[in-house]
Each structure stands twice: as structure tokens, then as C-alpha cells.
C-alpha positions in Angstrom: 12.6 8.5 -17.5 14.0 8.6 -20.5 16.9 7.2 -22.5 18.7 10.8 -22.5 17.5 11.4 -19.4 19.7 7.8 -18.2 22.8 9.0 -20.3 22.3 12.5 -18.7 22.3 11.1 -14.9 25.1 8.8 -15.7 27.0 11.5 -17.4 26.3 13.6 -14.1 27.4 10.6 -11.5 30.4 10.2 -13.4 31.6 13.9 -13.4 30.2 14.6 -9.6 31.3 11.3 -8.1 33.4 9.7 -10.2 30.8 6.9 -10.9 30.1 6.1 -7.2 27.4 6.6 -5.5 28.7 5.9 -2.2 30.4 9.5 -2.6 27.1 11.5 -3.6 25.8 9.8 -0.2 28.9 10.4 2.1 29.5 14.4 0.7 26.0 15.3 1.7 25.4 16.7 5.3 21.6 15.1 5.7 18.5 13.8 4.2 17.3 17.2 2.7 20.6 17.7 0.8 21.0 14.5 -0.5 17.7 14.6 -1.8 18.3 18.0 -3.3 21.7 16.3 -5.3 19.7 13.4 -6.3 16.9 15.4 -8.1 19.3 17.6 -10.0 19.9 14.3 -11.9 17.2 14.7 -14.9 14.5 12.3 -14.5 14.1 12.5 -11.2 11.9 14.3 -9.0 10.2 14.6 -5.5 8.1 11.6 -6.1 11.0 9.5 -6.8 13.1 10.7 -3.4 9.5 10.1 -1.8 9.8 7.2 0.7 7.8 3.8 -0.6 4.5 3.4 0.7 3.3 0.7 2.5 0.1 -1.1 3.8 -0.4 -0.7 7.1 -0.5 -4.0 9.5 -2.9 -5.9 10.0 -5.4 -5.3 13.1 -7.7 -8.6 12.4 -6.4 -12.1 13.3 -6.3 -14.5 10.8 -5.3 -17.5 13.2 -8.2 -20.0 15.2 
């Protein structure tokens, strides 16, 4: 994300939601709409909206 994208995204947040990300969340009808609205912000694409990938739990026991 560039400095300009960050500034433009902050301006968008201020203009649309009064600077309060809770309003962004509260004003959406579901996850798909929330992702779409987040992606309207410069520098935020689909990969940013993906849930983090975690390592699967170990299937081997390390205790003796």
C-alpha cells in the first residue's frame, strides 16, 4: 500500500463513515457487501479480505 493510497482510503473513511470503522460494519448487510465496501478503498483487494491461513493442528503427539 502506498502513502497516497493510505491517505485516499482515510479520506474515504472520513467521508462515508465519519472516520468510524464500526459504521462501515454496521451499515453492511453481510460479509459479501462488507468485502465489496472494503475493496472500494485504494490498495485493498481480494487478498486483503481473505481470512488468514493458519497451520493445521498437529496430528502427532509430542508428549511421552
